[in-house]
C-alpha atoms as a printed R data frame, in Angstrom:
    type eleno elety resid chain resno       x      y       z
1   ATOM     1    CA   MET     A     1 -39.395 42.356 -32.799
2   ATOM     2    CA   ILE     A     2 -40.256 45.832 -31.541
3   ATOM     3    CA   THR     A     3 -39.530 48.874 -33.692
4   ATOM     4    CA   PHE     A     4 -39.952 52.613 -33.245
5   ATOM     5    CA   THR     A     5 -40.473 54.988 -36.146
6   ATOM     6    CA   PRO     A     6 -40.280 58.738 -35.473
7   ATOM     7    CA   THR     A     7 -43.502 60.486 -36.475
8   ATOM     8    CA   ARG     A     8 -45.032 63.956 -36.534
9   ATOM     9    CA   ASN     A     9 -48.328 62.698 -37.994
10  ATOM    10    CA   ILE     A    10 -50.679 64.761 -35.826
11  ATOM    11    CA   ASP     A    11 -53.786 62.960 -37.096
12  ATOM    12    CA   LEU     A    12 -52.355 59.550 -36.201
13  ATOM    13    CA   ILE     A    13 -51.092 60.710 -32.793
14  ATOM    14    CA   GLU     A    14 -54.415 62.270 -31.817
15  ATOM    15    CA   THR     A    15 -56.428 59.352 -33.232
16  ATOM    16    CA   VAL     A    16 -54.471 56.918 -31.073
17  ATOM    17    CA   GLY     A    17 -54.541 59.241 -28.055
18  ATOM    18    CA   ASN     A    18 -58.306 59.661 -28.328
19  ATOM    19    CA   HIS     A    19 -59.131 56.016 -29.087
20  ATOM    20    CA   PRO     A    20 -61.776 54.842 -26.547
21  ATOM    21    CA   ASP     A    21 -59.502 52.085 -25.202
22  ATOM    22    CA   ILE     A    22 -56.607 54.513 -24.777
23  ATOM    23    CA   ILE     A    23 -58.747 57.093 -22.985
24  ATOM    24    CA   ALA     A    24 -60.040 54.414 -20.618
25  ATOM    25    CA   GLY     A    25 -56.561 53.035 -19.988
26  ATOM    26    CA   SER     A    26 -53.534 55.183 -20.607
27  ATOM    27    CA   ASN     A    27 -55.007 58.684 -20.549
28  ATOM    28    CA   ASN     A    28 -57.359 58.303 -17.590
29  ATOM    29    CA   GLY     A    29 -60.372 59.650 -19.471
30  ATOM    30    CA   ASP     A    30 -58.666 62.910 -20.374
31  ATOM    31    CA   GLY     A    31 -58.194 62.443 -24.109
32  ATOM    32    CA   TYR     A    32 -55.041 63.647 -25.828
33  ATOM    33    CA   ASP     A    33 -53.911 66.669 -27.828
34  ATOM    34    CA   TYR     A    34 -50.709 66.763 -29.885
35  ATOM    35    CA   LYS     A    35 -47.855 68.603 -28.169
36  ATOM    36    CA   PRO     A    36 -45.207 69.990 -30.538
37  ATOM    37    CA   GLU     A    37 -42.524 69.894 -27.831
38  ATOM    38    CA   CYS     A    38 -42.751 66.086 -27.628
39  ATOM    39    CA   ARG     A    39 -40.926 63.534 -29.784
40  ATOM    40    CA   TYR     A    40 -43.336 60.839 -30.995
41  ATOM    41    CA   PHE     A    41 -42.704 57.317 -32.258
42  ATOM    42    CA   GLU     A    42 -44.980 54.750 -33.850
43  ATOM    43    CA   VAL     A    43 -44.623 51.388 -32.090
44  ATOM    44    CA   ASN     A    44 -44.736 48.173 -34.091
45  ATOM    45    CA   VAL     A    45 -44.667 44.786 -32.382
46  ATOM    46    CA   HIS     A    46 -43.913 41.837 -34.669
47  ATOM    47    CA   GLY     A    47 -45.024 43.940 -37.644
48  ATOM    48    CA   GLN     A    48 -48.314 45.092 -36.086
49  ATOM    49    CA   PHE     A    49 -48.945 48.763 -35.334
50  ATOM    50    CA   GLY     A    50 -49.619 49.040 -31.629
51  ATOM    51    CA   GLY     A    51 -49.641 52.670 -30.617
52  ATOM    52    CA   ILE     A    52 -47.486 55.676 -29.873
53  ATOM    53    CA   VAL     A    53 -44.666 56.249 -27.394
54  ATOM    54    CA   TYR     A    54 -43.320 59.707 -26.792
55  ATOM    55    CA   TYR     A    55 -41.030 61.767 -24.630
56  ATOM    56    CA   ASN     A    56 -40.537 65.348 -23.617
57  ATOM    57    CA   GLU     A    57 -37.283 66.878 -22.379
58  ATOM    58    CA   ILE     A    58 -38.507 68.271 -19.038
59  ATOM    59    CA   GLN     A    59 -35.061 69.393 -17.841
60  ATOM    60    CA   PRO     A    60 -31.755 69.392 -19.717
61  ATOM    61    CA   LEU     A    61 -30.932 65.756 -20.525
62  ATOM    62    CA   THR     A    62 -33.996 64.543 -18.558
63  ATOM    63    CA   PHE     A    63 -36.781 62.855 -20.486
64  ATOM    64    CA   ASP     A    64 -40.344 62.163 -19.369
65  ATOM    65    CA   CYS     A    65 -41.664 59.163 -21.323
66  ATOM    66    CA   HIS     A    66 -45.232 58.029 -21.955
67  ATOM    67    CA   ALA     A    67 -47.032 55.440 -24.045
68  ATOM    68    CA   MET     A    68 -50.436 55.035 -25.630
69  ATOM    69    CA   TYR     A    69 -50.822 51.327 -26.453
70  ATOM    70    CA   LEU     A    70 -53.719 49.819 -28.339
71  ATOM    71    CA   PRO     A    71 -55.255 46.780 -26.582
72  ATOM    72    CA   GLU     A    72 -53.717 44.300 -29.044
73  ATOM    73    CA   ILE     A    73 -50.180 44.909 -27.786
74  ATOM    74    CA   ARG     A    74 -50.625 45.714 -24.109
75  ATOM    75    CA   GLY     A    75 -49.218 42.303 -23.220
76  ATOM    76    CA   PHE     A    76 -45.887 43.577 -24.543
77  ATOM    77    CA   SER     A    77 -45.772 46.682 -22.323
78  ATOM    78    CA   LYS     A    78 -42.675 45.648 -20.377
79  ATOM    79    CA   GLU     A    79 -40.750 44.653 -23.500
80  ATOM    80    CA   ILE     A    80 -41.765 47.855 -25.288
81  ATOM    81    CA   GLY     A    81 -40.709 49.970 -22.299
82  ATOM    82    CA   LEU     A    82 -37.303 48.319 -21.997
83  ATOM    83    CA   THR     A    83 -36.727 48.462 -25.747
84  ATOM    84    CA   PHE     A    84 -37.697 52.138 -25.832
85  ATOM    85    CA   TRP     A    85 -35.289 52.783 -22.961
86  ATOM    86    CA   ARG     A    86 -32.491 51.160 -24.973
87  ATOM    87    CA   TYR     A    87 -33.526 53.201 -28.020
88  ATOM    88    CA   ILE     A    88 -33.339 56.469 -26.073
89  ATOM    89    CA   LEU     A    89 -29.983 55.564 -24.520
90  ATOM    90    CA   ALA     A    90 -28.533 54.637 -27.914
91  ATOM    91    CA   ASN     A    91 -29.883 57.649 -29.823
92  ATOM    92    CA   THR     A    92 -30.033 60.522 -27.334
93  ATOM    93    CA   THR     A    93 -27.668 62.258 -24.944
94  ATOM    94    CA   VAL     A    94 -29.411 61.517 -21.680
95  ATOM    95    CA   GLN     A    95 -28.825 61.636 -17.938
96  ATOM    96    CA   CYS     A    96 -32.270 60.753 -16.615
97  ATOM    97    CA   VAL     A    97 -35.382 59.045 -17.974
98  ATOM    98    CA   THR     A    98 -38.646 59.039 -16.048
99  ATOM    99    CA   SER     A    99 -41.983 57.449 -16.744
100 ATOM   100    CA   PHE     A   100 -45.072 57.759 -14.569
101 ATOM   101    CA   ALA     A   101 -48.641 56.560 -14.954
102 ATOM   102    CA   ALA     A   102 -50.673 59.694 -14.259
103 ATOM   103    CA   ARG     A   103 -53.611 58.101 -12.471
104 ATOM   104    CA   LYS     A   104 -51.439 56.010 -10.156
105 ATOM   105    CA   PHE     A   105 -49.184 59.003  -9.566
106 ATOM   106    CA   ARG     A   106 -52.154 61.174  -8.572
107 ATOM   107    CA   HIS     A   107 -53.120 58.531  -6.029
108 ATOM   108    CA   GLY     A   108 -49.633 58.469  -4.533
109 ATOM   109    CA   GLN     A   109 -48.457 55.300  -6.239
110 ATOM   110    CA   MET     A   110 -45.592 55.300  -8.673
111 ATOM   111    CA   TYR     A   111 -46.501 52.859 -11.443
112 ATOM   112    CA   CYS     A   112 -43.260 52.962 -13.334
113 ATOM   113    CA   ALA     A   113 -40.239 55.095 -12.631
114 ATOM   114    CA   MET     A   114 -37.141 54.515 -14.686
115 ATOM   115    CA   ILE     A   115 -34.373 56.779 -13.510
116 ATOM   116    CA   GLY     A   116 -30.962 56.059 -14.866
117 ATOM   117    CA   LEU     A   117 -27.401 57.177 -15.342
């Protein structure tokens, strides 16, 4: 079971975003600073805390989504992504959802683009 709990816990968000495994994987070595314009969610997979997913409304009704997964749950990335998509669709007025992996995007490859409705 995958659950999302809204959070504004800046210490938790930045601790996850600056975890050495996150910096090496999800954040491409850049580290992470809390952004008040984003909506953050704690991710739990089968009762285990696994990281943070978040989105930012980049245009009206258009959400840019990102994730910072701890190594223990990375095998659930696809399931988490699809479940988060369903969560956003059920709880938000939305026309478009996008998700890009920054490093792949910079190199001209789109890692994950979810554009819907």
